[in-house]
C-alpha positions, 0 to 999 in steps of 0.5 A: 092036570090041575096043580095043587094051588089051582085046586086050593083056589078052586075050593075056596071059590066054592065056599058059600056066601056067609060062610067060612072054611078052615085051613085044615078043611081045605087041606082035607078037601085036597085029600091031605089034612097035613097040607094046612100050612100049604094051603095058608102059604098058597092063600097068602100068595093069592094073585087075585083077592076079587076073584079067589075070596081067600078072606073066607078062610080062618084058622081051626079055632075060627080066628082071623088072620093078622097076615091077610093078603089084601089089608091084614086083619082089618081087610078080612074082618071088613069083608067077612062083615059085608057077608053079615058074618059076625065077628067077636074080637078076631074070632068067628063062631064056626058052629054058626058059620063054618061051611059043612 
């Protein structure tokens, strides 16, 4: 049986190139939209940023995380820009980049 942590990591691995997901979107895929904070805590403790692309997860307004586990907001910004995602200030346009 896969635990919640492994389920979160597996979902995040499925986010396509050039797209982002929200914490609530990941929680909904787990079957409980109230697990947003749990998802955030799991991703903040991600053991492998190269294998599990947690930089692709943003908040419900499309804002980047100042507490991103691998280099703060600038680390997250750099990784997203490598995927040609345009960031305005600290925000991504979810109408364009949100994984559907």
